[in-house]
Every structure is written in structure tokens, then in C-alpha cells.
N, C-alpha and C positions, 0 to 999 in steps of 0.2 A: 201603633205599638201596643202589644198586650202587656198587661201588668199583673204579676202574680205576687201573692204574699203567702209564705209558708209559716205556720205557727207551730213552734215546738219549744215550750218554756219549761221542760222537765230538766233532767240532770245531764251531765256532760255526755255520757254515752248515748242518750237519746238524741241530743243535738248533733252528735257526730253521724249517727245513722241517718238522720234527716238530710244530710248533705247528698245522699244518693238521689233524693228527689230533685235537688238543685241541678245535679248533673243531667238527669233525664230531661228536665224541662229545658235546659240550655241546649241539649241536642236537638230537640224538636222545635224549639222556638228561639233560634239564635239571636233574633233581634228584640226579644222581649226584655222587659225590666223585671227582675226577680228580686224580691226583698224577703227577709226572714226575721221573725220576731223570736228572740231567745230571752232567757232569764239573765239578769245581771250576773256577770262572772263567766259566762260562756261565750261572750262576744269575741274573745281572743282566739277562739277556735276558727273563726270565720275570716280572720284577717287574710288579705291577699287572694281571697277567692275571686277569680276573674269573672265569675258568672253572677255575682251578687251586686246589685246597685246600692243597696243600703241594708244595714243591720239595725233593726229596732230592738231596744233593750227595755225589758220590764223589770223594775226593781221590786222584788217581792218582799224584801226585808225592811225597806224604809218607805213609808207611805204607800203601802202595797196597792190599795184601791184607788187612791188619788193618782198614782202613777199609771194604773191600768186605764183610768178614764182619760188621761193625757194621751196614752197610746191609741185609744179608741178614736179620739178626735183627729189625731194625725192620720189614722187609717181611713176614716170616713172622708177626709179631705183629699186623699190620694185617688179615690174612685177606682179601686182595683177591679179588674175583670174577674179574677178568681181568687178567693181566699181559701186556703187549704189548711185545715186544722188537724194536726196529727195527734192531738190529745183527746182524752175522754173525760175531762173534768170541767166543772161548771163555769169557772171564770173565763177560760178561753172559748168555751162554747157560746157564752153570752157575747164575748168580743166578736166572734165570727158572725153570729146571728144579727148583730147590730152594725156590722162593718159597712153596710151599704154596697157591698160588692155585687156584681151582676150574678155571680155564682158563688155559693157558700157551701163548701164541701167538707165533710167530716165523717165521724163514726157514729153509728146508731147508739152506742153506749153513752154518748155525751148527753147529760140531762137537758141540754138546750138544743138537741138535734132537730126538734120540731121547727126550729127557725132556719134550718139549713135547706138549701135547694136540692142537695144531693147527699145521701148518707149511705154508709156501707157497714157491714158487720166487721167485727174485730174479734177473732177467736185465738186464744192462747192455749197451747198444749197439743196441737195437732201436728207439730213439726214444721209449720210454716215460719220462715224467718221474718223478723220484724220489718226488714226492708221490703219484703214481698207484701206484708200486710199494709204497709204504708203506700206501696205502689198502686194498690187497688184504687186509691182515691184519684189517681190521675191516668189510669190505664185507658179509659174511654177516649182520651184525646192525645195520648202518646202511643204506647204499644203495650204488649203484654209482658214485657221483661223488665224486672227491677234492675236498677243500676247500683253498683257498690258505692259506699260512701267514699269521699275523698277530701283530704285536707291539703293545704298549700303552704308549707313552710317557705319563708322568704330566703333569699340568698344570705341575708344576715343570720337567719336562724341556722342555716346549714354551716355557715362559717363558725358560728358559736360552738358547734359540736365537733369541729374538725380535729381538735386536739385529742378527742377520745377515740379516734378511729385508727390509731397506729397499730393496734394488735387485734387479732380476732376476739370478738367480745359477745357476751350475752347480756340482756337486760332482764332484771327481775322487778316486778311491781307487786310487792308482797301484801299490800294493805287493801282494805275495802271499807266502805261506810258501814257495811253490815258484817257482823262477826261471823255469821254462819255462811257467808260467801267467801271466807278468807281461810286459806290454807294455814294451819297453825305455824307460829313462828319457828318452832323447833324443826319443822320439816323444811322450811326455807334454809335454816342453818345447815341441815344435812345436804341439801341440794347444792349450796355453795361449796361445801367440802368435796362433793362429787365432781364439780365442774372447774374448780379453781386451778387444777393442774393443766387444763387445756385452754382456758379462756380468761381474758379479763372480764370482770363482772361489775356491772353498774346497777345500783338499786335506784328505782325511780318512784316518784310520788309527789304529793303536794307538800307545802311547807309544814303542815300539821303531821306529816308522816315521817319527818326527819328523825325524831327520837326513836320511833319503832324500828326504822331501818338501821339506825345506829346500834341499837341493842342486838339486832340480828347479826350484824357484822362482828360485834364484840363476842357474842356467843359462838360464832363460827371459828374464832381463833385462827383465822388464816392471816398470815403475816403480811402478805402483799397481794396486789391484783384485785382488790375489792374496794369500790368507791361508792360512797353515798351521795347521790345527786338529787335526792328528794328535796324539793323546794328551790333548787339551784337552777333549774331550767324552766322556761315557759312551756305551755302545753305544745306549742308548735315546735319548739326546740326539742322537746322530748320525742315528738313524732319523727322529726328528722333523724334523731339518733336511732330510734327503733327501726327505721327503714334500712339502716346499714348493719344491723345486728345479725349475727349468725342465728340467734333464736331469741324470742321474747317470751318470757314466762309471766303469765298474768292470772289473776282470779277472774271470775265472771263479773267483770267490772269495767270501768271506763277505759283503762289502758288496753284491754282486749280490743275494744272498738277503735281505739287510736291506731293499733297495729293493723287492723282491717283496712282503715282508711289509707294507709301507706302501702298496702299489700306486703306487709312485713311478716316474715316467718313467725308463727305464733304457736305456743303451747298453752292452752287455756285450761285452768283447773276449775272443775265444777264440784262444789261441796254439797250444800243443801239444795241448790237449784239444779236443773237438768237442761241439757241442750234442746230438748223437745219444746221448751218454752219459746224458742225462736230467737235467742240472743247469742248464738255461737259465733266463733271466729269465721271470717270470710276470706282471709288471705289464701292465695294459691297453695302455699305451704302452711298447713295448719293441723294441729292435733288437739284432741280433747282427752284429758286424763281425769278420771273419776274413780270412785271406789268400785271394786268388782264384786262387792258383797250385795246381796239382794236385801235391802233394808225396807221394811214396811213403812218406815217413817219418812222416807225420801221420795219426792220432795216435800218439805214441810211448809213451803210458802213460795210465792212468786219472787219476792224481793229479799228474803232473808230476815233474820232476827238479830237482836243484840246479844242473844245467848241461845244455846241449843235448848229447845223446849223440853227435851228428855234428859238433858245434862250429860250425855255421853259423847256427843259429837262424832259418832262413828263414821258418818259420811265423809269427814275430813281425816280423821285419825287413821283410817284404813287405806288411804291413798298411798301408792307405791312411789317412793323417791327414785328407785332405779328406773321405773317406767318414765318418770319425768325426765331424768337425766338422759335416757336413751334417745329422746327426740332430737337432742343436739348432735347425735352421732349419725343420724340418717342422712 
């Protein structure tokens, strides 16, 4: 029996996109044992995944390097056939290089790639999607086609959201870790007003997003049909709800990838970042809405900033609300 370990200890969206590799390995090696290493907090995404034997968890916030060493010892004791590292940072590169696996596969950009048995380029900005960049690492022993990510909400997760399915609805995920990847709150307010006569509206997010979502609802001044679910659903419950939505409105952030994993209709808003980076929506029904102005300052960075470097935020302020609303009419 072959044993694979996939390493992706970055953020939620990155972990979701990595599940495409799990799907592909399971297709080609149905009897293999597939494990995945993620950062603490992301393990809930992988619950119920029928293709994973074990989810290893790296606690980056409490005893970061002590915990990393513990994971290394566990990895070495497992004697993996292939360790596949999707990250380009030193800690996971060292983990891969010292894993003791027969094959250690990763990206050339990793500072410890000299310890890998196989390394590949990772180029951002040429329009290649991240799942395709990741797939290059396993193409030689699977096939040439990347597989979309997939999450597996449980029956209990689906039952949890049944009460919200009584009317046609849309989901809005208005927040982001990065300010410059986030459509301004005022525009979410206008979008709610545009959609409220036709749909029930649910706002999604983490517990820390509850107040921001609450303020958006307050400013919208819509008397009924808008519900703040930020922090009230788990990640897989949110995914189950998004799957049933008429449309899901997201920033260039984790909820977009969550919608992709459920093949749920998606309208993705790109502000300071651009789809050409390779992180766009993957659902069969998906739209990208962005400014139509030719701005010399866009994109201003790969991951976004805490504030607009030029203080005008035109990449977001010039996005059309009517264009956003129209995607729910198609």
C-alpha cells in the first residue's frame, strides 16, 4: 500500500484548493493511504473526507517549532512513499527534506528544495490556476489534468442548514483578512437593497466577522429577509448552505474557494488583486466582477494590504453594484 502525505499549512483557501490533489490521488491510487498536514484551525475543513486516512495538525501559534518537530518525528515514523509539499516556505521545506520519504516533491522556490528529490517551478501571474500549479507536482504519476477541490459536509451539517432553505436565497461573504481584497461595506449595503425584494439573504463569515456583518445589515435598513450567520455555522455547514444558494457573493478570499469546492454558483469580487494570479472561482456557474477602469496601480500586491497604498481605493470604489446584482438574474 502506497502512503502519501500532502503538506499545506497556509490559510483556509489554500487548504481547500489542496483537496483537489487529494481527489486526484484517490482516483489513481484507490488503495493508497493519503494523509494531509494542515495548520491548526483548518482541520475542520477535512472532516468526513473519505479519501483521507489522517489529518496531521501543526499548531503554529503555541509552541510552533516544538510542535513542528513533533510532526516531523511522526512523519519519519510513518515511512511515506511520497511527501508532496505545496508550500514555498522554509519550515515545511525542511520538514519535507527531513521526512525520510522515498520521494520528496515540492517547488523550486522553497529555500530547502535542494533536499527534495523532485522540484518544479511555481509561476504566478500567467493565468494558470493554483490547482493546476499544484497538480504539476503529481502529474508524472497521475495524469495531466488538475481536479477541482471538494469538501464533504456531513449529514448533520446539511441538517443544520435545512431551516435556511425554505425560500430562494443568496449568500454574501463580505469580509476578508486583507482590506484591499474587500468590497467596501457601503457597496454590500447597496447590493442587499438590490437583492432583498427577490431573495432571502444570509451573511456568512467567522465569529470575528459578526459585528462587521451586523453593521452592514443595520446600514441596509431592510426590515426583513436578511440574516447574519457569521460565526453561527461551522466551515462545513457554511459550505453546505452555499451549495444550495441561488448565488454566492464573495471577495477574493476563502469563501470563494469554499463555493468552488461545492460547485456552488459564485460571483467573485476582485478589488486590488486580479484573477490572472490564478485564484479565481472554479464552479460551473461563476462570474468575476471587477473594476472596468484601467488603473495603473492594479494589482498592487499578491495578497492585499491593510489599506490602499494610494489612499483612493479606486479598484473597489468603481465596481458596479448593478453588475453584481445582475449575476443573480442570469
